[in-house]
DOLUM-450246 format. One record per atom (N, C-alpha, C, O): x, y, z; atom name. Coordinates in Angstrom, 3 decimals. Each point is the difference from the previous one (the first is absolute). Layout:
% residues N
         u         v         w  at
         X         Y         Z  CA
...
END
This chain:
% residues 157
         u         v         w  at
    12.212    10.724    97.285   N
     0.742    -0.532    -1.326  CA
    -0.523     1.412    -0.991   C
     0.807     0.432    -0.823   O
    -1.775     0.039     0.918   N
    -0.752     0.362    -1.238  CA
     0.536     1.372    -0.463   C
    -0.390     0.680    -0.949   O
     1.171    -0.483     1.656   N
     0.980     1.291    -0.105  CA
     1.024    -0.378    -1.266   C
     0.308     0.506    -1.079   O
     0.048    -1.746     1.884   N
     1.245    -0.394    -1.018  CA
    -0.534    -0.115    -1.756   C
     0.447     0.455    -1.052   O
    -1.515    -1.235     1.389   N
    -0.740    -0.340    -1.571  CA
    -0.510     1.377    -0.750   C
    -0.001     0.049    -1.230   O
    -0.377     0.923     1.928   N
    -0.201     1.454    -0.400  CA
     0.997     0.471    -0.639   C
    -0.100     0.230    -1.205   O
     1.515     0.057     2.051   N
     0.698     0.423    -0.325  CA
     1.133    -0.622    -1.386   C
     0.817     0.648    -0.654   O
    -1.230    -2.337     0.553   N
     0.420    -0.506    -1.374  CA
    -0.911     0.869    -0.902   C
     0.498     0.880    -0.701   O
    -2.071    -1.166     0.716   N
    -0.541     0.649    -0.884  CA
     0.395     1.460    -0.608   C
    -0.236     0.373    -1.149   O
     0.914     0.398     2.215   N
     0.222     1.287    -0.450  CA
     1.230     0.069    -0.601   C
     0.190     0.837    -0.882   O
     0.775    -1.683     1.268   N
     1.418    -0.112    -0.491  CA
    -0.198    -0.591    -1.752   C
     0.615     0.512    -0.935   O
    -1.390    -1.424     0.819   N
    -0.308    -0.307    -1.275  CA
    -1.160     0.901    -0.641   C
    -0.255    -0.145    -1.195   O
    -0.191     0.731     1.686   N
    -0.920     0.739    -1.377  CA
     1.275     1.213    -0.044   C
     0.547     0.246    -1.075   O
    -0.151     0.457     2.320   N
     1.340     1.205    -0.769  CA
     1.205    -0.749    -0.751   C
     0.795     0.678    -0.651   O
    -0.653    -2.071     0.737   N
     1.002    -0.118    -0.840  CA
    -0.560    -0.553    -1.621   C
     0.686    -0.305    -0.975   O
    -1.821     0.315     1.096   N
    -0.817    -0.511    -1.459  CA
     0.247     1.400    -0.674   C
     0.457     0.157    -1.132   O
    -0.825     0.811     1.987   N
     0.089     1.619    -0.611  CA
     0.925     0.205    -0.393   C
     0.157     0.110    -1.216   O
     1.070     0.055     2.300   N
     1.283     0.202    -0.684  CA
     0.402    -0.692    -1.342   C
     0.510     0.548    -0.977   O
    -0.878    -2.002     1.144   N
     0.319    -0.807    -1.202  CA
    -0.548     0.396    -1.231   C
     0.638    -0.013    -1.053   O
    -2.507     0.573     1.233   N
    -0.555     0.630    -0.945  CA
     0.810     1.013    -0.811   C
     0.268    -0.030    -1.201   O
     0.034     0.865     2.058   N
     0.310     1.052    -0.521  CA
     1.379     0.008    -0.683   C
     0.252     0.568    -1.062   O
     0.890    -1.512     2.072   N
     0.863    -0.264    -1.657  CA
    -0.254    -0.452    -0.803   C
     0.211     0.784    -0.925   O
    -0.655    -1.830     0.509   N
    -0.543    -0.816    -1.054  CA
    -0.534     1.089    -1.242   C
     0.420     0.079    -1.155   O
    -1.482     0.713     1.820   N
    -0.633     0.609    -1.384  CA
     0.590     1.332     0.103   C
    -0.438     0.751    -0.871   O
     1.583    -0.034     1.923   N
     1.031     1.019    -0.291  CA
     0.482    -0.756    -1.076   C
    -0.667     0.196    -1.016   O
     1.743    -1.123     0.852   N
     0.586    -0.375    -0.864  CA
    -0.677    -0.827    -1.620   C
     0.565    -0.411    -1.014   O
    -2.128     0.464     1.491   N
    -0.567    -0.384    -1.591  CA
    -0.060     1.410    -0.787   C
     0.330     0.277    -1.154   O
    -0.715     0.289     1.895   N
    -0.122     1.601    -0.542  CA
     1.095     0.706    -0.531   C
    -0.069     0.896    -0.841   O
     1.187    -1.392     1.428   N
     1.114     0.519    -0.206  CA
     0.811    -0.718    -1.389   C
     0.800     0.624    -0.696   O
    -1.121    -1.780     0.516   N
    -0.108    -0.610    -0.814  CA
    -0.602     0.099    -1.442   C
     0.568    -0.060    -1.090   O
    -1.889     0.230     1.412   N
    -0.797     0.465    -1.164  CA
     0.247     1.296    -0.617   C
    -0.063     0.143    -1.221   O
     0.429     1.104     2.273   N
     0.916     0.891    -0.700  CA
     0.615     0.171    -0.738   C
    -0.097     0.652    -1.040   O
     1.243    -1.531     1.701   N
     1.277    -0.081    -0.974  CA
    -0.181    -0.772    -0.997   C
     0.933     0.025    -0.802   O
    -2.141    -0.989     0.441   N
     0.066    -0.486    -1.246  CA
    -0.304     0.818    -0.942   C
     0.577     0.161    -1.075   O
    -1.593     0.415     1.531   N
    -0.920     1.064    -0.432  CA
     0.478     1.198    -0.813   C
    -0.281     0.432    -1.118   O
     1.368     0.062     2.397   N
     1.154     1.020    -0.525  CA
     1.238    -0.534    -0.950   C
     0.359     0.937    -0.714   O
     0.323    -1.985     0.495   N
     0.520    -0.687    -0.873  CA
    -0.635     0.091    -1.492   C
     0.510     0.486    -1.009   O
    -2.002    -1.209     1.205   N
    -0.510     0.031    -1.296  CA
    -0.565     0.910    -0.624   C
    -0.519    -0.137    -1.108   O
     0.578     1.427     1.929   N
     0.025     1.309    -0.430  CA
     0.833     0.584    -0.546   C
    -0.242     0.821    -0.884   O
     1.533    -1.150     1.339   N
     1.048     0.324    -0.313  CA
     0.758    -0.568    -0.817   C
     0.994     0.633    -0.354   O
    -1.176    -1.723    -0.089   N
     0.336    -0.825    -1.470  CA
    -0.907     0.166    -1.088   C
     0.201    -0.125    -1.208   O
    -1.247     0.434     1.848   N
    -1.363     0.501    -1.228  CA
     0.818     1.545    -1.032   C
     0.350     0.178    -1.167   O
    -0.363     0.500     2.232   N
     0.543     1.321    -0.131  CA
     1.749     0.238    -0.879   C
     0.334     0.929    -0.736   O
     0.309    -1.877     1.078   N
     1.105    -0.088    -0.447  CA
     0.069    -0.382    -1.640   C
     0.641     0.415    -0.965   O
    -1.578    -1.351     1.180   N
    -0.196    -0.697    -1.605  CA
    -0.921     1.088    -0.858   C
     0.164    -0.018    -1.220   O
    -0.830     0.677     1.603   N
    -0.583     1.038    -0.269  CA
     0.454     1.200    -0.787   C
    -0.629     0.431    -0.967   O
     1.649     0.042     1.382   N
     1.170     0.665     0.056  CA
     0.964    -0.385    -0.631   C
     0.607     0.960    -0.475   O
    -0.143    -1.959     0.225   N
     1.101    -1.190    -1.071  CA
    -0.604     0.493    -1.316   C
     0.614     0.662    -0.838   O
    -2.100    -1.126     0.738   N
    -0.696     0.276    -1.096  CA
    -0.225     1.620    -0.918   C
    -0.080     0.365    -1.173   O
     0.055     0.100     2.209   N
    -0.113     1.753    -0.104  CA
     1.144     0.588    -0.535   C
     0.055     0.916    -0.821   O
     1.125    -1.704     1.521   N
     1.681     0.565    -0.673  CA
     0.600    -1.090    -0.850   C
     1.176    -0.089    -0.352   O
    -2.098    -0.662     0.101   N
     0.333    -0.769    -1.663  CA
    -0.842     0.366    -1.259   C
     0.236    -0.090    -1.205   O
    -1.526     0.629     2.073   N
    -0.255     0.698    -1.170  CA
    -1.688    -0.675    -0.779   C
    -1.025     0.439    -0.522   O
     1.647    -1.721     0.897   N
    -1.152    -0.985    -0.716  CA
    -0.645    -1.272     1.108   C
     0.789    -0.508     0.796   O
    -1.773     0.203    -0.812   N
    -0.527    -1.217     0.456  CA
    -0.082    -1.040    -0.695   C
    -0.804    -0.049    -0.931   O
     1.616    -0.993     1.237   N
    -0.142    -1.547    -0.374  CA
    -1.450    -0.445     0.520   C
    -0.712     0.749     0.670   O
     0.377    -1.959    -1.024   N
    -1.040    -0.699    -0.079  CA
     0.223    -0.685     1.686   C
    -0.802    -0.014     0.934   O
     1.788    -0.354    -0.993   N
     0.836    -0.620     1.554  CA
     0.303     1.070     0.496   C
     0.290    -0.505     1.085   O
    -0.101     1.551    -0.927   N
     0.047     1.539     0.996  CA
    -1.605     0.015     0.240   C
    -0.300    -0.133     1.186   O
    -0.642     0.252    -1.965   N
    -1.461     0.013     0.537  CA
    -0.425    -1.189     0.476   C
    -0.802     0.235     0.904   O
     0.945    -1.436    -1.070   N
    -0.302    -1.216     0.920  CA
     0.658    -0.181     1.439   C
    -0.451    -0.445     1.055   O
     1.995     1.088    -1.507   N
     0.405    -0.027     1.837  CA
    -0.768     0.655     0.682   C
    -0.411    -0.552     1.020   O
    -0.207     2.380    -1.414   N
    -0.801     0.592     0.734  CA
    -1.275    -0.518     0.268   C
    -0.655     0.457     0.937   O
     0.295    -1.211    -1.535   N
    -1.206    -0.617     0.490  CA
     0.173    -1.364     0.951   C
    -0.847    -0.231     0.862   O
     1.836    -0.543    -1.035   N
     0.608    -0.611     1.316  CA
     0.260     0.711     1.030   C
    -0.310    -0.698     0.966   O
     0.795     1.923    -0.531   N
     0.090     0.889     0.765  CA
    -1.235     0.329     0.552   C
    -0.041    -0.108     1.226   O
    -1.255     0.580    -1.931   N
    -1.130     0.096     0.084  CA
    -0.600    -0.933     0.548   C
    -0.595     0.443     0.982   O
     0.376    -1.981    -1.165   N
    -0.232    -1.244     0.806  CA
     0.543    -0.115     1.246   C
    -0.773    -0.222     0.933   O
     2.325     0.360    -0.655   N
     0.378     0.309     1.114  CA
    -0.798     1.101     1.027   C
    -0.673    -0.253     0.999   O
     0.984     1.518    -1.593   N
    -0.825     0.546     0.710  CA
    -1.516     0.003     0.738   C
    -0.415     0.175     1.146   O
    -0.033    -0.398    -2.153   N
    -1.587    -0.577     0.532  CA
     0.029    -1.071     0.962   C
    -0.806    -0.091     0.926   O
     1.656    -0.643    -1.132   N
    -0.425    -1.576     0.860  CA
     0.752     0.338     1.318   C
    -0.299    -0.680     0.982   O
     1.489     1.908    -0.808   N
     0.314     0.224     1.193  CA
    -1.297     0.916     0.631   C
    -0.354    -0.104     1.175   O
    -0.234     0.936    -2.072   N
    -1.446     0.971     0.513  CA
    -0.755    -0.877     0.336   C
    -0.775     0.512     0.808   O
     0.423    -2.033    -1.017   N
    -0.847    -0.834     0.175  CA
     0.405    -0.872     1.388   C
    -0.804    -0.363     0.859   O
     2.108     0.149    -0.862   N
     0.145    -0.781     1.341  CA
    -0.081     1.067     0.959   C
    -0.504    -0.219     1.101   O
     0.925     1.287    -1.391   N
    -0.462     1.197     1.101  CA
    -1.255     0.145     0.564   C
    -0.122     0.312     1.185   O
    -0.915    -0.525    -1.985   N
    -0.845     0.718     0.446  CA
    -1.151    -1.523     0.749   C
    -0.991     0.036     0.728   O
     1.831    -1.319    -1.421   N
    -1.050    -1.293     0.456  CA
     1.001    -0.714     0.573   C
    -0.395    -0.314     1.123   O
     1.534    -0.122    -1.323   N
     0.826    -0.424     1.223  CA
     0.060    -0.974    -1.077   C
     0.719    -0.848     0.529   O
    -1.000     0.389    -1.720   N
    -0.336    -1.707    -0.731  CA
     1.076     0.816    -1.124   C
    -0.028     1.114    -0.522   O
     0.859    -2.141     0.458   N
     0.583     0.094    -2.023  CA
    -0.597    -0.690    -0.843   C
     0.007    -1.220     0.157   O
    -0.734     1.837    -1.356   N
    -0.560    -0.787    -0.982  CA
     0.753    -0.703    -0.990   C
     0.632     0.616    -0.858   O
    -0.648    -1.456     0.898   N
     1.038    -1.076    -0.477  CA
    -0.346     0.522    -1.806   C
     0.756     0.542    -0.807   O
    -2.052    -0.936     0.680   N
     0.164     1.016    -1.481  CA
     0.949     1.279    -0.655   C
     0.637     0.049    -1.052   O
    -0.801     0.802     1.975   N
     1.135     1.118    -0.474  CA
     1.244    -0.630    -0.189   C
     0.616     0.357    -1.004   O
     0.054    -1.455     1.934   N
     1.246    -0.332    -0.400  CA
     0.033    -0.697    -1.558   C
     0.965     0.122    -0.754   O
    -2.455    -1.025     0.355   N
     0.194    -0.610    -1.165  CA
     0.058     1.030    -0.836   C
     0.676    -0.264    -0.995   O
    -1.218     1.567     1.015   N
     0.242     1.153    -0.869  CA
     0.529     0.151    -0.182   C
     0.070     0.206    -1.212   O
     1.209    -0.035     2.013   N
     1.404     0.674    -0.118  CA
     0.844    -0.968    -0.696   C
     0.872     0.291    -0.818   O
    -1.234    -1.603     1.249   N
     0.897    -1.211    -0.837  CA
    -0.489     0.269    -1.511   C
     0.772     0.499    -0.819   O
    -2.194    -0.882     0.468   N
    -0.182     0.588    -1.199  CA
     0.783     0.938    -0.937   C
     0.649    -0.207    -1.026   O
    -1.015     1.596     1.922   N
     0.367     1.128    -0.994  CA
     1.734    -0.211    -0.225   C
     0.617     0.345    -1.007   O
    -0.024    -1.016     2.254   N
     1.625    -0.032    -0.016  CA
     0.304    -1.206    -1.150   C
     0.990    -0.087    -0.727   O
    -1.974    -0.671     0.786   N
     0.759    -1.206    -1.305  CA
    -0.623     0.557    -1.235   C
     0.318    -0.524    -1.068   O
    -1.273     1.647     1.071   N
    -0.210     0.535    -1.503  CA
     1.030     0.700    -0.339   C
     0.504    -0.119    -1.117   O
     0.162     1.319     2.438   N
     0.947     0.990    -0.444  CA
     0.983    -0.673    -0.623   C
     0.608     0.508    -0.942   O
    -0.302    -1.919     1.472   N
     1.780    -0.782    -0.159  CA
    -0.591    -0.366    -1.423   C
     0.736     0.427    -0.889   O
    -1.838    -1.086     0.423   N
    -0.207    -0.396    -0.960  CA
    -0.017     0.947    -1.451   C
     0.231    -0.349    -1.158   O
    -0.599     1.679     1.719   N
    -0.049     0.798    -1.288  CA
     1.008     0.379     0.259   C
     0.441     0.299    -1.110   O
     0.543    -0.001     2.030   N
     1.559     0.333    -0.242  CA
     0.821    -0.907    -0.830   C
     0.940     0.388    -0.694   O
    -1.435    -1.918     0.822   N
     1.174    -0.597    -0.449  CA
    -0.803     0.007    -1.350   C
     0.861     0.032    -0.879   O
    -1.927    -0.046     0.385   N
    -0.147    -0.124    -1.617  CA
     0.200     1.227    -0.516   C
     0.056    -0.282    -1.197   O
     0.087     1.412     1.263   N
     0.085     0.951    -0.129  CA
     1.369     0.668     0.020   C
     0.224     1.017    -0.657   O
     0.701    -1.620     1.437   N
     1.205     0.430     0.263  CA
     0.966    -1.008     0.020   C
     0.980     0.456     0.588   O
    -0.756    -1.746    -0.989   N
     0.633    -0.938     0.102  CA
     0.075    -0.636    -1.955   C
    -0.039     0.493    -1.127   O
     0.175    -1.938     1.828   N
    -0.295    -0.855    -1.166  CA
    -1.456    -0.541    -0.087   C
    -0.967     0.030     0.761   O
     1.241    -0.608    -2.174   N
    -1.382    -0.855    -0.522  CA
    -0.885    -0.695     1.183   C
     0.513    -0.275     1.085   O
    -1.795     0.031    -1.364   N
    -1.010    -1.031     1.256  CA
     0.659    -1.043    -0.035   C
     0.321    -0.506    -1.075   O
     0.080    -0.130     2.503   N
     0.039    -1.577    -0.192  CA
    -0.382    -0.755     0.975   C
    -0.716     0.709     0.707   O
     0.793    -1.792    -0.251   N
    -0.987    -0.558     1.172  CA
     0.064     0.914     1.150   C
    -0.822    -0.105     0.910   O
     1.903     1.141    -0.893   N
    -0.258     0.872     1.384  CA
    -1.102     0.511    -0.235   C
    -0.479     0.332     1.084   O
    -0.502     0.030    -2.280   N
    -0.548     0.676    -0.192  CA
    -1.719    -0.926     0.540   C
    -0.984     0.500     0.545   O
     1.166    -1.608    -0.878   N
    -1.249    -0.912     0.585  CA
     0.169     0.142     1.439   C
    -0.843     0.535     0.721   O
     2.159    -1.116    -0.235   N
    -0.176     0.239     1.530  CA
    -0.909     1.277     0.739   C
    -0.929     0.035     0.806   O
     1.703     0.938    -1.520   N
    -0.737     1.029     0.562  CA
    -1.492     0.422     0.034   C
    -0.671     0.409     0.947   O
     0.258    -0.676    -2.564   N
    -1.192    -0.182     0.228  CA
    -0.988    -0.785     0.746   C
    -1.063     0.350     0.512   O
     1.503    -1.208    -0.552   N
    -0.393    -1.666     1.058  CA
    -0.147     0.556     1.487   C
    -0.924    -0.513     0.631   O
     1.609     1.385    -0.028   N
     0.179     0.239     1.156  CA
    -0.741     1.554     0.212   C
    -0.407     0.336     1.112   O
     0.333     0.210    -1.846   N
    -1.277     1.154    -0.709  CA
    -1.305    -0.845     0.695   C
    -0.625     0.063     1.059   O
     0.595    -0.759    -2.096   N
    -1.368    -1.162    -0.074  CA
    -0.316    -0.461     1.203   C
    -1.157    -0.193     0.373   O
     2.230    -0.021     0.336   N
    -0.724    -1.305     1.098  CA
     0.032     1.382     1.285   C
    -0.864    -0.073     0.874   O
     1.595     0.946    -0.838   N
    -0.258     1.063     1.315  CA
    -1.451     0.464    -0.615   C
    -0.623    -0.050     1.061   O
    -0.315     0.450    -1.990   N
    -0.938     0.230    -0.426  CA
    -1.206    -0.737     0.518   C
    -1.006     0.424     0.569   O
     1.401    -1.733    -0.944   N
    -0.917    -1.022     0.906  CA
     0.030    -0.467     1.108   C
    -0.780    -0.809     0.502   O
     1.814     1.365    -0.002   N
     0.265     0.351     1.331  CA
    -1.022     0.965     0.864   C
    -0.595    -0.199     1.060   O
     0.651     1.593    -2.167   N
    -0.905     1.153     0.497  CA
    -1.485    -0.816    -0.263   C
    -0.910     0.149     0.816   O
     0.793    -0.742    -1.633   N
    -1.332    -0.171     0.338  CA
    -0.821    -1.143     0.565   C
    -1.208    -0.001     0.234   O
     2.361    -1.270    -0.003   N
    -0.330    -0.612     1.251  CA
    -0.289     0.702     1.335   C
    -0.912    -0.530     0.636   O
     1.343     1.340    -0.207   N
     0.409     1.088     0.958  CA
    -1.030     0.695     0.194   C
    -0.529     0.030     1.111   O
     0.023     0.702    -2.226   N
    -1.405     0.644    -0.048  CA
    -0.956    -0.626     0.268   C
    -0.930     0.439     0.677   O
     1.015    -1.960    -1.328   N
    -1.426    -1.043     0.190  CA
    -0.068    -0.509     1.085   C
    -1.105    -0.390     0.376   O
     2.464     0.198     0.631   N
    -0.374    -0.478     1.041  CA
    -0.500     1.116     1.016   C
    -0.972    -0.119     0.746   O
     1.824     1.246    -0.851   N
    -0.871     1.045     0.814  CA
    -1.378     0.359    -0.199   C
    -0.640     0.418     0.965   O
     0.039    -0.541    -2.229   N
    -1.126     0.386    -0.251  CA
    -0.877    -1.627     0.586   C
    -1.035     0.088     0.662   O
     1.448    -1.027    -0.914   N
    -0.548    -1.449     0.116  CA
    -0.202    -0.013     1.813   C
    -1.068    -0.001     0.611   O
     2.343    -0.009    -0.091   N
     0.533    -0.081     1.639  CA
     0.076     1.216     0.425   C
     1.173     0.362     0.090   O
    -2.120     0.624     0.287   N
     0.709     1.174     0.541  CA
     0.643     0.008     1.330   C
    -0.566    -0.554     0.942   O
     1.915     1.246    -0.768   N
     0.585    -0.083     1.259  CA
    -0.626     0.572     0.974   C
    -1.185     0.204    -0.264   O
     1.630     0.245     1.628   N
    -0.810     0.281     0.927  CA
     0.326     1.782    -0.156   C
     0.721     0.558    -0.827   O
    -1.500     0.018     1.886   N
    -0.182     1.326    -0.567  CA
     1.951     0.486     0.484   C
     0.847    -0.460     0.766   O
    -0.914     1.443    -1.612   N
     1.201     1.093     0.251  CA
     0.065     0.864     0.837   C
    -0.732     0.980    -0.144   O
     1.562    -1.052     1.207   N
     0.367     0.816     1.434  CA
     1.178     0.783    -0.176   C
     1.139    -0.323    -0.336   O
    -1.750     1.634     0.691   N
     1.327     0.658    -0.165  CA
     1.017    -0.215     1.391   C
    -0.053    -0.989     0.731   O
     0.875     2.018    -0.574   N
     1.075     0.120     0.964  CA
    -0.986     0.631     1.057   C
     0.329    -0.499     1.075   O
    -1.216     1.224    -0.910   N
    -0.926     0.326     1.273  CA
    -0.719    -1.294    -0.238   C
     1.118    -0.466    -0.221   O
    -1.588    -0.136     0.123   N
    -0.903    -1.209     0.303  CA
    -1.243     0.192    -0.788   C
    -0.827    -0.912    -0.015   O
     0.584     2.173    -0.738   N
    -1.343    -0.013    -0.856  CA
     0.403    -0.977    -1.214   C
     1.045    -0.477    -0.441   O
    -2.787     0.414     0.044   N
     0.122    -0.849    -1.338  CA
     0.120     0.921    -1.162   C
    -0.559     1.096     0.059   O
     1.012    -1.329    -0.758   N
     0.426     0.933    -1.468  CA
    -0.603    -0.894    -1.189   C
    -0.152    -1.206     0.191   O
    -0.180     1.771    -1.370   N
     0.006    -0.720    -1.191  CA
    -1.723     0.019    -0.362   C
    -0.762     0.696     0.670   O
     0.340    -1.446    -1.670   N
    -1.083     0.433    -0.302  CA
    -0.844    -1.813     0.113   C
    -1.084    -0.179    -0.556   O
     1.719    -0.857     1.253   N
    -0.788    -1.144     0.448  CA
    -0.541     0.284     1.164   C
    -0.985    -0.704     0.221   O
     1.198     1.340     0.485   N
    -0.621     0.457     1.152  CA
    -1.247     0.722     0.234   C
     0.083     1.070     0.601   O
    -1.228    -1.490    -0.984   N
    -1.105     0.866    -0.111  CA
    -1.049     0.301     1.413   C
    -1.119     0.489    -0.160   O
     1.503    -0.750     1.147   N
    -0.820     0.276     1.314  CA
     0.845     0.257     0.726   C
     0.719    -0.760     0.649   O
    -0.746     2.560    -0.732   N
     0.916     0.807     0.904  CA
    -0.980     0.801     1.065   C
     0.490     0.736     0.856   O
END
């Protein structure tokens, strides 16, 4: 019965290898698609600014959102970890963009202005809480897709 157990182990190892290949292939395909879409959207927005002949603060903040999305994809590609701080930064930038556009292009400020500012404030507090928590309670070592340890928090190589 040893040959049956050995056959089962070989089959399990082969199935894991094939499954890992498909999962990692889909992972990289998705990352490249998101990165390409982000680059395409940022180039289209920039060309729209060039065609218009001017760049408003709204346009510049939109480019910052694309930059943060690209950085987030790059970090995720390198470390297989999605930093929540980047999502918070994108949300802060998006609310700021909306706030500037609302105040400069539309009606006089009302209670909505306070809601937007409160949202930005709470997101900023969230960034502070995440930064403090990651400093006070560091996570485990970041590992890339090959199993290698990445980042500065691992000094024993």
